[in-house]
Steps between C-alpha positions, in 0.01 A plus 500: 500500500652828384427807714452793261487878525424768241662845480295753302123465528374657180290294257793276400608446860144397582519247217808350665334493841184339362704224338710429810183481711356240262796264465515174697875529557514869593372716783465876470632641828539875441456795266688829473456835333640847571146630458326394823153495344607243242681285754205516742245414231702198391551387859127511558429318174742214564493483879874558547709773667565829320842664490610836364871413490637207302792452736273493805281234338798289399652524849170415672373220277812350339310371193623221275380682187444868434333660199615850406219680315602861553493767228704818475656694214463318167283251688792325667743730679365385838578131439868519594502583872227259621640219285844537656344527846296183451792302359725605787222412748511140375199500267471372146365785287252527216524853358266672261622588152695683387769388743612864531501811284871532583707221343783542752258445787351201316845341480552558874166331576595192298852487645371536857261208452785288359735592783239414764380189311141623496246417234418819307224517240335770290127511423534451125152349507410517130662164427384321815206336322418154363505638145855633539618175658343299220677715241830462685454122514454493121835672476665261748360206302686623193190601306636849423853395405783747472374850578461749218291794622259625765239775465349640819228762545329646807265798502285658768355844557664703774406864471548652845797736561821299543814604682767419242549518125617136519217374722335292228823326401607422856162409651330301221777330308649275772208264430562495126878463519463224759270302271745545211789385720287207625490359148818640344760560771718803558493804275832618355413827326202734463398792281203706619266743329220673691243774463306740715140456392282811449453679830777301670825614658637148556632235262166319490534262203823315427651261247808306613706275271709233672776253422524209741824337612397177323475684168121530481345839431196659656271796518295658777218747443348655810258786558321695769283665235235237422195452718529175689288232342518158348751395384782691672805273477650264244825306470609312186805273513629335181763237440614254237239238600197710589346820626299571813268786587421576864213747545368710787696324774254224571249499215661282238824350368528354150774288343542502120737211407710561191375299203193376687151642454383362836557749782491455880298740715476561873185699584427621851206294628168665576474305826805470721723729296627851553214748533674834540834678534509429874550132421842577354600646838366192677701271274821699524486544881400136558794391283740703714354366825509143370863532394604645836294240684665222300847625592597609150838666466498875430633436148201273428238771555278548196477871416800579717652829604770435240227463235348829616838670485576373150159610371558850638853502359352448152261791559775731622702407190195588289478838674868562424432410136208741495729776628784432257313367196743209486489125581618426855669193645290389798794387715652848472215639709562459873355818655 
């Protein structure tokens, strides 16, 4: 039984708390937020103590697992301090994406977890679905063959004022890059183009070309300028033996074998399948708890801190490309 706490009790933090409270191998024991009204409301909702200081909660409760669901500048500047505090307090940590808006701090978070031998995961929940796992199994079974290309697209409407010209790239694209890396491995080089849509003062729609270390090529299109609807996400992976299409996280995955007119399809079931976006949180958080509960090594964590760092490293390289107009080597970006 894993004793769990949550730091940051906004809507996403409440998702984490709801999942922990529902799991058979976890117990929610505390919630924390710097805004007392949010901490108090969550404490009342879940029947656990409220704290207004992360360090005080960690010292008092000594949890096995801690979720960090704080916000901050560019949606993630407040992830660093509570993550380090929780790791140093002895907890395994599941942190919201992006791992951090500051790549140097992200590296410190990953290195601290490694030094302390703590499990460290990132909530890259878009691929924690049966459809994504089915598509990945097709690849493992050799049905895709040698990789050739990947096309990824994600679009949602986000029209409120945002605090950074790079907010869209940093906050949305960790999901997309993680899915691309899930199927194709590490990215070697990127070249980014972006636009500020009418009425915008941020880079709100972007096109990023990629070359992967294994030689495959890829492309990511992402946008904050399209009203959220159905569909909103699509990944296409092609190889010498076949092509797969993975749509809307959990809705459907299709395999098109090369030279064969009979395709394979996974379709989310009407009964017993995923019903809403919350279910991706439930799957991702349950996976982390199950891995910790089973005694998995930190380097075995699915959707690890290292994965989160590498996804953000690709995005920071894309931002550098946007600034310079030139292709950028991903490994050259460390801060």
